[in-house]
C-alpha positions as CSV (number, residue, x, y, z in Angstrom):
1,M,67.4,141.4,89.2
2,E,66.8,145.2,89.3
3,R,65.5,147.7,86.8
4,A,65.7,151.4,87.6
5,V,62.6,153.4,87.0
6,G,63.6,157.0,87.8
7,D,65.0,157.0,91.3
8,V,63.4,153.6,92.2
9,P,65.3,150.4,91.7
10,V,62.6,147.8,91.1
11,H,63.7,144.4,92.3
12,Y,62.2,141.4,90.5
13,V,62.6,137.8,89.5
14,E,61.6,136.2,86.2
15,Y,61.1,132.8,84.7
16,G,60.8,131.4,81.2
17,E,60.8,133.0,77.8
18,G,58.2,134.4,75.4
19,R,55.2,136.7,75.9
20,P,55.8,138.8,79.0
21,V,53.4,138.3,82.0
22,L,53.6,140.9,84.8
23,V,52.5,139.5,88.1
24,L,51.7,141.9,90.9
25,H,51.5,140.8,94.6
26,G,49.2,142.4,97.2
27,A,50.0,144.7,100.1
28,G,52.2,143.6,103.0
29,V,54.1,140.8,101.2
30,D,56.5,140.6,98.3
31,H,57.1,138.7,95.1
32,R,57.5,135.4,96.9
33,E,53.8,135.0,97.6
34,A,53.0,135.8,93.9
35,V,55.5,133.3,92.7
36,A,54.2,130.6,95.0
37,C,50.6,131.2,94.0
38,F,50.8,131.9,90.3
39,E,54.0,130.2,89.0
40,P,52.5,126.7,89.0
41,A,49.7,127.8,86.7
42,L,51.6,130.2,84.5
43,G,54.7,128.0,84.2
44,A,52.6,125.0,83.0
45,R,52.4,126.5,79.5
46,D,55.5,127.2,77.3
47,G,56.0,130.5,75.7
48,Y,55.6,132.9,78.6
49,R,58.1,135.1,80.5
50,R,56.8,135.5,84.0
51,I,57.9,138.7,85.7
52,Y,57.4,139.1,89.5
53,P,58.4,142.5,90.9
54,D,58.4,143.7,94.5
55,L,56.0,146.6,94.7
56,P,57.5,149.9,96.0
57,G,57.8,149.9,99.8
58,M,57.8,146.1,100.0
59,G,60.4,143.4,99.6
60,R,63.6,144.8,98.1
61,T,62.0,147.7,96.2
62,P,62.2,151.0,98.1
63,A,59.6,153.7,98.2
64,P,61.4,157.1,98.4
65,A,59.8,160.0,100.3
66,S,58.7,161.5,97.0
67,M,56.3,158.6,96.6
68,R,53.1,159.7,98.3
69,S,50.2,158.1,96.5
70,A,48.9,155.1,94.6
71,D,49.3,157.1,91.4
72,D,53.1,157.5,92.2
73,V,53.3,153.7,92.5
74,L,51.4,153.2,89.3
75,D,53.8,155.5,87.5
76,V,56.7,153.3,88.6
77,L,54.9,150.1,87.6
78,L,54.1,151.6,84.2
79,G,57.7,152.5,83.6
80,F,58.8,149.1,84.8
81,A,56.3,147.4,82.5
82,D,57.5,149.4,79.5
83,K,61.1,148.5,80.2
84,V,60.6,144.7,80.7
85,S,57.9,144.0,78.1
86,G,59.5,145.7,75.0
87,A,57.2,145.8,72.0
88,D,55.3,142.6,73.0
89,G,51.7,142.6,74.2
90,L,51.8,142.4,78.0
91,L,49.6,140.1,80.1
92,V,49.0,141.5,83.6
93,V,48.0,139.4,86.7
94,G,47.3,140.9,90.1
95,H,46.2,139.8,93.5
96,S,44.5,142.2,96.0
97,A,46.2,145.6,95.8
98,G,48.3,144.2,92.9
99,A,45.0,143.6,91.1
100,Y,44.1,147.3,91.7
101,Y,47.3,148.4,90.1
102,A,46.8,145.9,87.3
103,Q,43.5,147.6,86.5
104,G,45.3,150.9,86.4
105,I,47.9,149.5,84.0
106,A,45.1,148.3,81.7
107,A,43.4,151.7,81.9
108,R,46.5,153.6,81.0
109,R,47.9,151.2,78.5
110,P,44.9,149.5,76.9
111,D,46.6,148.9,73.6
112,R,49.6,147.3,75.3
113,V,47.8,145.0,77.6
114,A,46.9,141.7,75.9
115,G,45.1,140.1,78.8
116,L,44.1,141.0,82.4
117,A,43.6,138.6,85.4
118,L,42.4,139.9,88.7
119,V,42.3,137.8,91.8
120,C,40.5,139.1,95.0
121,P,40.8,142.6,93.5
122,L,40.9,145.7,95.6
123,L,38.3,148.1,94.2
124,T,37.1,151.6,95.1
125,G,33.5,150.4,95.3
126,V,33.9,147.5,97.7
127,R,30.7,146.8,99.7
128,D,28.8,144.0,101.5
129,I,32.1,142.6,102.9
130,P,31.3,139.5,105.0
131,A,32.7,139.0,108.5
132,H,35.7,136.8,108.8
133,H,34.5,133.2,109.0
134,A,36.8,130.2,108.7
135,V,35.4,127.2,106.8
136,V,38.1,125.1,108.3
137,A,38.9,126.5,111.7
138,A,41.8,125.7,114.0
139,D,42.0,128.2,116.9
140,D,45.3,126.7,118.2
141,L,47.0,126.7,114.8
142,G,49.5,129.4,113.8
143,T,49.3,133.1,114.7
144,E,46.4,135.4,114.9
145,E,47.7,137.0,111.7
146,F,47.5,133.6,109.9
147,R,44.0,132.9,111.1
148,R,42.8,136.4,110.1
149,Y,44.2,135.9,106.5
150,F,43.2,132.2,105.9
151,V,39.7,130.8,106.0
152,V,41.1,127.3,105.4
153,Q,43.2,126.9,108.6
154,S,45.1,123.7,108.0
155,P,48.7,122.6,108.5
156,A,49.3,122.8,104.8
157,M,48.0,126.4,104.7
158,L,50.1,127.3,107.7
159,D,53.1,125.9,106.0
160,R,52.4,128.2,103.0
161,Y,51.9,131.2,105.2
162,E,55.2,130.6,107.0
163,R,57.2,130.1,103.8
164,F,55.7,132.6,101.4
165,V,53.9,135.3,103.5
166,A,55.4,135.8,106.9
167,P,59.1,136.3,105.8
168,A,58.0,139.4,103.8
169,I,56.2,141.2,106.6
170,P,59.3,142.6,108.3
171,L,60.5,144.0,105.0
172,V,57.5,146.3,104.6
173,D,58.2,150.1,104.8
174,E,55.3,151.0,107.1
175,A,55.9,154.8,106.8
176,A,55.7,154.5,103.0
177,M,52.6,152.4,103.2
178,Q,50.9,155.0,105.4
179,R,51.9,157.8,102.9
180,I,50.6,155.9,99.9
181,G,47.6,154.6,101.7
182,G,46.5,158.1,102.5
183,R,46.0,158.7,98.8
184,W,45.3,155.1,97.6
185,E,42.6,155.9,95.0
186,L,44.0,156.0,91.4
187,E,43.1,159.0,89.3
188,A,42.1,159.1,85.6
189,T,41.4,155.3,85.2
190,E,37.8,155.7,84.0
191,G,38.6,155.8,80.3
192,R,37.2,153.4,77.7
193,A,36.5,149.9,78.9
194,Y,39.3,147.4,78.5
195,Q,38.4,145.2,75.6
196,G,40.9,142.3,76.0
197,P,40.3,138.9,77.6
198,A,39.9,139.3,81.3
199,L,39.5,137.1,84.3
200,V,38.0,138.1,87.7
201,V,38.2,135.6,90.6
202,A,36.8,136.4,94.0
203,G,36.5,134.4,97.3
204,R,33.0,133.8,98.7
205,Q,34.5,134.2,102.3
206,D,36.8,137.1,101.5
207,S,36.5,139.4,104.5
208,V,39.0,142.0,103.1
209,V,37.5,143.1,99.8
210,G,34.4,140.8,99.6
211,Y,33.1,139.4,96.4
212,V,30.0,141.5,95.6
213,A,31.8,144.4,94.0
214,A,33.9,142.1,91.8
215,A,30.7,141.5,89.7
216,D,30.7,145.2,88.8
217,L,33.8,144.6,86.7
218,L,31.7,142.7,84.1
219,D,30.5,146.2,83.0
220,R,34.0,147.5,82.8
221,Y,35.4,144.4,81.0
222,P,33.1,143.1,78.2
223,R,35.3,140.0,77.7
224,A,35.6,139.0,81.4
225,T,35.0,135.7,83.0
226,L,33.9,136.0,86.6
227,A,34.3,133.2,89.2
228,V,33.3,133.3,92.9
229,L,34.8,130.4,94.8
230,D,33.4,129.0,97.9
231,G,35.9,127.8,100.5
232,A,38.2,130.8,99.8
233,G,38.9,134.0,101.5
234,H,41.4,136.7,100.6
235,A,44.1,134.0,100.5
236,L,42.2,132.3,97.6
237,P,45.4,131.7,95.6
238,H,46.7,129.5,98.4
239,E,43.3,127.9,99.4
240,Q,42.0,127.0,95.9
241,P,45.1,126.5,93.7
242,R,43.7,123.9,91.4
243,I,40.5,125.8,90.5
244,L,42.6,129.0,90.1
245,A,45.1,127.2,87.9
246,G,42.3,125.9,85.6
247,L,40.8,129.4,85.3
248,I,44.2,130.9,84.5
249,D,44.9,128.2,81.9
250,S,41.5,129.0,80.2
251,W,42.4,132.7,80.3
252,L,45.8,132.1,78.8
253,A,44.1,130.2,76.0
254,R,41.7,133.0,75.3
255,T,44.6,135.6,75.2
256,A,46.4,133.3,72.7
257,V,43.3,133.2,70.5
258,A,42.9,137.0,70.7
259,A,46.6,137.5,69.8
260,A,46.2,135.2,66.8
């Protein structure tokens, strides 16, 4: 499906009915990775409409030349969220760069966001990022890109990479990513702390954004649960799906209590 936000036709898929859940993928992929990683957990509970857009410049959502910063992307996502969520309280889930935009949505729409879940979140204050180290290594398995992304390098993880990650890579608008990446820090997101139920999940072996800075979000989100998972890198949603599903289920339960 598509929903126009200004001059940007946002492509998305959705499943189920009920409270809207906006799920944002990371950089360099499209909605297919988010669906593969989060739909098993989110779809296990009735009463949720899960919405998976392609972010601008990725998948089938274009990024026009006028889009030159992360704030421009956030404006499109805010407009999209307003159109697809209606008057209902919105739950927002994000992975990596998608988690960065999810934080922006919560900062700009704190009264509309009923719950926030951040997995391997990109942050402006990332630090102490560990070197890439595979906990299950296989130097002869898959491509170098696969081995740089996954720290659990098994045939099962390679299958997930080839089905849900690799097909999206050729669809990335590299010129748009360079424009936006040149001004990737969001502005005016340091308002009052988000007060709703939050979940922050980081990978102990994440060599892209690390895990140390994720703990800083406890100061920003007073109702946050923080989990740092061993045996997981930046591809944590693929590598630790059962633990992530349990954390998401607990978070959904907390958002339901808060709504009641």
